C-alpha positions in Angstrom: 0.8 -4.5 4.2 0.2 -2.4 1.1 -3.1 -2.2 -0.9 -4.0 -0.7 -4.3 -7.5 0.7 -4.1 -9.3 1.2 -7.4 -12.7 2.9 -7.8 -14.6 4.6 -10.6 -15.6 7.5 -8.3 -14.1 9.8 -5.8 -14.9 13.3 -4.4 -13.6 16.7 -5.4 -14.4 20.2 -4.4 -17.2 20.5 -6.9 -18.7 17.1 -6.0 -17.8 16.5 -2.4 -20.1 13.5 -2.0 -19.3 11.7 -5.2 -17.8 8.4 -4.0 -17.3 9.7 -0.5 -17.8 6.2 0.9 -14.5 5.2 -0.8 -12.8 8.2 0.7 -14.1 7.1 4.1 -12.8 3.6 3.5 -9.3 5.0 2.7 -9.4 7.1 5.8 -10.2 3.9 7.7 -7.1 2.3 6.2 -5.0 5.2 7.5 -6.5 4.8 11.0 -5.4 1.1 10.9 -1.9 2.1 9.8 -2.3 0.3 6.4 -0.3 1.7 3.5 -2.4 2.2 0.3 -2.5 3.9 -3.1 -5.9 5.1 -4.4 -6.6 5.5 -8.1 -10.1 6.9 -8.9 -12.1 8.9 -11.4 -13.4 12.3 -10.6 -17.0 13.0 -11.8 -16.9 13.5 -15.6 -18.3 16.7 -17.0 -19.6 15.2 -20.3 -19.3 12.0 -22.5 -16.0 13.0 -24.0 -14.5 13.8 -20.5 -15.9 10.5 -19.3 -14.2 8.6 -22.1 -10.9 10.3 -21.5 -11.0 9.8 -17.7 -11.9 6.1 -18.0 -9.1 5.5 -20.5 -6.6 7.2 -18.2 -7.9 5.2 -15.3 -7.6 1.9 -17.1 -4.1 2.5 -18.2 -2.9 3.9 -14.8 -4.6 1.1 -12.9 -3.0 -1.6 -15.2 0.5 -0.2 -15.1 0.5 0.6 -11.4 -0.8 -2.9 -10.5 1.8 -4.7 -12.8 4.8 -2.6 -11.9 4.4 -2.3 -8.1 4.0 -4.9 -5.4 0.7 -5.0 -3.4 -0.8 -7.5 -1.0 -4.2 -6.9 -2.4 -6.0 -5.0 -5.1 -9.2 -3.7 -3.5 -11.9 -2.9 -6.1 -14.8 -0.6 -5.1 -17.9 -0.8 -7.2 -16.7 -3.5 -9.5 -18.6 -3.2 -12.9 -16.3 -1.7 -15.5 -13.7 -0.9 -12.9 -12.9 -4.6 -13.0 -11.6 -4.4 -16.6 -8.0 -3.4 -15.9 -7.9 -5.8 -12.9 -9.0 -8.8 -15.1 -6.1 -8.0 -17.4 -3.6 -7.8 -14.5 -4.8 -11.1 -13.2 -3.9 -12.7 -16.6 -0.3 -11.8 -16.3 0.4 -11.5 -12.6 -0.5 -13.4 -9.5 -2.4 -11.0 -7.2 -5.0 -11.3 -4.5 -8.3 -9.4 -5.2 -10.9 -8.1 -2.9 -14.2 -7.0 -4.6 -16.3 -4.6 -2.7 -19.8 -4.7 -4.2 -22.2 -1.8 -3.6 -25.4 -2.4 -5.5 -26.0 -1.5 -9.2 -22.6 -3.1 -10.1 -24.4 -6.5 -9.9 -28.1 -5.3 -9.9 -28.2 -3.3 -13.2 -30.6 -0.5 -13.5 -30.0 0.6 -17.1 -28.6 -0.8 -20.3 -25.1 0.4 -19.7 -25.0 -1.4 -16.3 -26.4 -4.5 -17.9 -23.5 -4.5 -20.4 -20.9 -4.2 -17.7 -22.5 -7.0 -15.6 -20.4 -9.6 -17.3 -17.2 -7.9 -16.1 -18.6 -7.9 -12.5 -19.4 -11.6 -12.7 -15.9 -12.4 -14.0 -14.2 -10.4 -11.3 -16.4 -12.0 -8.6 -15.3 -15.4 -9.8 -11.6 -14.3 -9.7 -11.8 -12.7 -6.3 -10.2 -14.0 -3.2 -12.7 -12.2 -0.9 -16.0 -10.4 -1.5 -17.2 -7.5 0.6 -20.8 -6.2 0.8 -22.4 -3.4 2.8 -25.2 -5.3 4.6 -26.7 -8.6 5.6 -29.4 -8.1 3.0 -26.9 -7.9 0.2 -24.9 -10.9 1.5 -28.1 -13.0 1.3 -28.9 -11.5 -2.1 -25.5 -12.4 -3.6 -25.5 -15.9 -2.1 -28.8 -16.7 -3.7 -28.3 -15.1 -7.1 -24.6 -15.6 -7.8 -23.9 -19.1 -6.4 -21.6 -20.1 -9.4 -19.5 -16.9 -9.2 -18.9 -16.9 -5.4 -18.4 -20.7 -5.0 -16.2 -21.1 -1.9 -15.3 -17.3 -1.8 -15.7 -15.8 1.7 -18.1 -12.9 1.9 -17.6 -10.2 4.5 -20.1 -7.5 5.7 -18.5 -4.0 5.9 -20.9 -1.0 5.8 -19.2 1.2 3.2 -16.6 2.8 5.5 -19.2 3.5 8.2 -20.0 7.0 9.6 -17.7 9.6 11.0 -19.4 10.5 14.3 -17.2 13.7 14.5 -19.1 14.9 11.5 -22.6 13.4 12.0 -23.9 14.1 15.6 -26.9 15.8 17.3 -26.7 19.5 17.7 -28.2 20.7 20.9 -28.6 24.4 20.2 -30.6 24.6 17.0 -31.6 28.3 17.1 -28.5 29.3 15.1 -29.3 26.7 12.5 -32.9 28.0 12.1 -31.7 31.5 11.7 -28.9 30.7 9.2 -31.2 28.6 6.9 -34.5 30.4 7.5 -36.2 27.4 9.2 -38.8 27.9 11.9 -39.0 26.2 15.2 -42.8 26.3 14.9 -42.7 23.9 12.0 -42.0 20.1 11.8 -39.6 19.0 9.1 -39.3 15.7 7.3 -36.5 15.2 4.8 -34.8 13.1 2.2 -31.2 13.1 1.1 -29.7 11.2 -1.8 -29.8 10.8 -5.6 -33.0 12.3 -7.1 -33.9 9.4 -9.3 -37.2 7.8 -9.9 -36.3 4.4 -8.4 -35.4 6.1 -5.1 -39.2 6.4 -4.5 -39.4 10.2 -4.8 -42.8 10.1 -6.4 -44.1 8.0 -3.5 -42.6 10.5 -1.1 -44.3 13.4 -2.8 -47.7 11.7 -2.9 -47.2 10.7 0.7 -46.4 14.3 1.7 -49.6 15.6 0.1 -51.6 13.1 2.1 -49.6 13.9 5.3 -50.5 17.6 4.9 -54.1 16.7 5.1 -53.5 15.2 8.5 -51.1 18.0 9.7 -50.5 21.2 7.8 -47.6 22.2 10.0 -45.0 20.0 8.3 -42.5 21.1 5.6 -40.3 18.9 3.4 -36.5 19.1 2.9 -34.9 17.6 -0.2 -31.2 17.3 -0.6 -29.6 15.9 -3.7 -29.2 16.0 -7.5 -30.1 13.6 -10.3 -32.0 12.9 -13.5 -35.4 13.1 -11.9 -34.9 16.5 -10.2 -36.6 18.8 -12.8 -39.6 16.4 -13.2 -39.8 16.2 -9.4 -39.9 20.0 -9.1 -42.5 20.2 -11.8 -44.7 17.7 -10.0 -44.3 19.5 -6.8 -44.8 23.0 -8.2 -47.9 23.8 -6.0 -45.9 22.8 -2.9 -42.8 24.9 -3.8 -43.3 27.2 -0.7 -43.3 24.1 1.6 -40.4 22.3 0.1 -36.8 23.4 0.9 -34.4 22.2 -1.7 -30.6 21.9 -1.4 -28.1 20.5 -3.9 -25.7 17.9 -2.6 -23.9 19.4 0.4 -20.5 18.8 2.0 -20.8 16.5 4.9 -20.5 19.2 7.6 -23.4 21.1 6.1 -25.4 18.0 5.6 -25.1 17.3 9.4 -26.7 20.7 10.0 -29.6 19.9 7.7 -30.1 16.5 9.2 -30.4 18.2 12.6 -33.3 20.3 11.4 -35.3 17.1 10.4 -37.8 15.5 12.8 -37.9 12.4 10.5 -35.8 11.1 7.6 -37.8 9.5 4.8 -36.1 6.8 2.9 -38.6 5.5 0.3 -36.2 3.6 -1.9 -37.6 1.1 -4.5 -34.2 -0.1 -5.7 -33.5 -3.8 -5.4 -29.8 -2.8 -5.4 -30.2 -0.6 -2.3 -27.5 -2.5 -0.5 -27.3 -0.2 2.6 -28.4 3.4 2.4 -25.8 5.1 4.5 -27.7 8.4 4.4 -30.4 7.0 6.6 -27.8 5.9 9.2 -26.1 9.3 9.0 -29.5 10.9 9.8 -29.9 8.5 12.8 -26.5 9.6 14.0 -27.9 13.1 14.2 -30.8 11.7 16.3 -33.3 11.5 13.5 -35.7 8.5 13.3 -36.3 7.0 9.9 -39.4 6.1 7.9 -38.2 3.7 5.2 -39.4 1.2 2.7 -40.0 -2.3 4.0 -37.7 -3.5 1.3 -34.0 -4.2 0.5 -31.4 -3.1 3.1 -33.7 -0.7 5.1 -35.9 -3.7 5.9 -33.1 -5.1 8.0 -32.1 -2.0 10.1 -35.3 0.0 10.6 -37.0 -1.5 13.6 -40.7 -0.5 14.0 -41.4 1.4 17.2 -37.7 1.7 18.0 -35.7 3.8 15.6 -38.5 4.5 13.1 -41.1 2.7 11.1 -41.2 0.7 7.8 -44.0 1.4 5.3 -45.3 -0.8 2.5 -43.2 -0.5 -0.7 -44.5 2.3 -3.0 -47.5 3.0 -0.8 -47.9 6.8 -0.2 -50.9 6.3 2.2 -48.9 4.0 4.5 -45.9 6.3 4.3 -48.1 9.3 5.4 -49.8 7.2 8.2 -46.4 6.0 9.6 -44.9 9.4 9.4 -47.9 11.0 11.2 -47.8 8.2 13.8 -44.1 8.8 14.5 -44.3 12.6 14.7 -47.2 12.5 17.1 -46.0 9.6 19.3 -45.8 10.6 23.0 -42.5 8.8 23.1 -41.0 10.6 20.2 -37.9 11.6 22.2 -37.2 7.8 22.7 -37.3 7.3 18.9 -34.6 10.0 18.6 -32.4 8.5 21.3 -32.8 5.0 19.9 -31.9 6.2 16.4 -28.7 7.8 17.7 -27.8 4.6 19.8 -28.4 2.3 16.8 -26.3 4.4 14.5 -23.2 4.0 16.7 -23.0 0.4 15.6 -21.9 1.9 12.2 -19.3 4.3 13.6 -15.7 4.0 12.2 -14.5 3.0 15.6 -17.0 0.2 16.1 -16.5 -1.3 12.6 -12.7 -1.2 12.7 -12.6 -4.9 13.7 -14.6 -5.8 10.5 -11.9 -4.1 8.4 -9.1 -5.9 10.2 -10.8 -9.3 9.7 -11.1 -8.6 5.9 -7.5 -7.6 5.5 -5.9 -10.1 7.9 
């Protein structure tokens, strides 16, 4: 079997987490002994660079797909990535697998709204559709009935997690010394895009309320995005209590996860199809406080691996976080989070990949 993998994002040294889920998927193909070729776009530096990279991507994808033989074209994040595939489909008989991730069919800005028509076209031309979670399968089945008529939908959690990278670290003294953390302080944290619809304002307001209950808690923020400067401005008076890191390579991210006592996932995105960062945190033994919304609603189990809080409610966020951190069975939450995360390990989802490609 040979597969052509197409995606509009992929990591490089400067942006190691950009499209890392596609990289993980390709590594899973290697583990299964499946031959593939991956064409992707590295993160553009500016608008001109973006236009050039997309033009090259379109041409390379089209000519590669039409001049070589593949069993499948596997498209990650379908949106405008679907354009060359739709042209290929007109001149060549080829099977298509569309892996949908979120905003490619749940647009969050005008640009994504424009490209939605291409996503819908590719969905209707696909032989199989892959989504990251049960939540998103239900969402697609209800919203895009016409496009997916008789098309099988598979759940595959974005390549899963590499448990050789994300795991609990027993001796944390070295971590505290290296990053200037204190073992006398509790830490809650967030990792991901710093965007408004990720619920960062709710997190900040909730943190202020939490400090009134317990002043011995610091906040860790890892990520980059359009909302970063505004977030820092809004949190100016708390700057000494907030530890900020730009996006980190996965091995360093594992270290920061291990400092956290709770991972906060306050997303307000309807297109939050999984939220792999929350599961990575669980793999490090970190329970999660997440929105009772979208995909987190399905995998955060109250009183087991964390708690859900009411969407956009900072008071409830603070209450649930305080309740978790002061629970006499807190160690059980950590153990349960770790156990739950193993369902998403590469080894344990390999059967899902085989069933998609059989």
